[in-house]
C-alpha positions, 0 to 999 in steps of 0.5 A: 228242812232244806235238802239240796237238789242241785249243785247251786244249793250245795254250794249255797249251803257250803258258803253259808257255813264257811266263808271259804266257800263263797268265791265258788258259790258266786261262780256256781251262781253265775253258771246256774239256772234260777227260777223267778215268778212271772207276774205278767199276764201276757203270753211270753214269746219263747222259742226253743227255750229262748226268750225272744227280743222285746218280750215284756217281763214283769217280776214279782217284788217283795217290800222290805225296809222300804226297798222292793226286792225281786225274789228268785229261787235256786230250784223249782222246789224252792219256788213252789215252797214260796208260792201260796197259789199257782203262778207262772214262772221263768227259768233263766240263767242267773247271769242273764237274769242279773243282766236283765234286771240291772239296778234291782235288789235281788233276794235269793230264796226269801223266807227259806233256810238258805238264801242271800240278798244281792244289792245292785252294787254287788250284782254289778261286781258279779257281772263285770268280774271285779268281785273276783279280783283284789280291790286295790294293788300297791307297787312300791315306787321307792325304798320305803321303811315299814314296820312288820312283826307279829300281830297284837291280836291273832285273827283266828277266824281269818286264819281258819277261813283262809286255811280252809280255802288254801286246802282246796287250791293246789296253787298255794304251797305255804301261807304266812301272817304278820302285822304290817305298817307303812307310815307313808300309806297306812293309817294303822297296822293291819294284817299281811298275808304272805303266799308262796305258790305258783299259777294264777295269782289274781285268782288266789288273791281275789278269792282270798281277799273276798274271804278276808272281807267277809270275815274281817269286815269291809272296814278292815284292811288285809293285804296279800304279798307273793313271797319272793326275795324281798325283805318282807318275804325274808322276814316271814320265811325266817321269823314266822311259822306258816299257818298253812302248808300244803300236805306232803301227800297231796303235793306228791300224789294229789 
């Protein structure tokens, strides 16, 4: 049974059960310590808990589908569950470990109940921060006729996940959903989320975009728009009902 022993493991469990928890898991991971098996036989030069420049690190790897994965662990207890015999280990800040092993495939908590695979591309996006940002921005450079209406198939799982995330984000007041099609830009209609709120717009759309990609899949497009006085915003406010609205009690007293 996987009983969490630190904040990272609590965050990992939340993310596994709910896509809305995944942006916070990534943030928690970058700030957390992880544990890794030291496969080298030489003594490491560590002074005041700082690994000295030039130290040679040799990490154990696991073969899976022809790829060598570096196993890491969310706590010392998980590492001990994995090891079959006594072995040396290192405790490193996850962000520092990803920097050191750039280009490697990393496997968190292999063969345990809760874990995750990290590809080199995903790790790169973690390190440069792009994983927390919207993948693309679009600014209309001219008046463009678009089609907007109710979706043919209502994306229930997406709404459920976004509603869960918005409930944890005090910046979001209301959120609407519509089907959107721009004949000059889009190949097919897609979901458009309208958000009414203040504060860090990039954080809101970055997190919401990550959640949408997890739920809908990378091949599906989900756009986000900040509600203003535009025609699209007017349609959403006047013709659609918000799928999320900040509770009044939290708004007044939260």
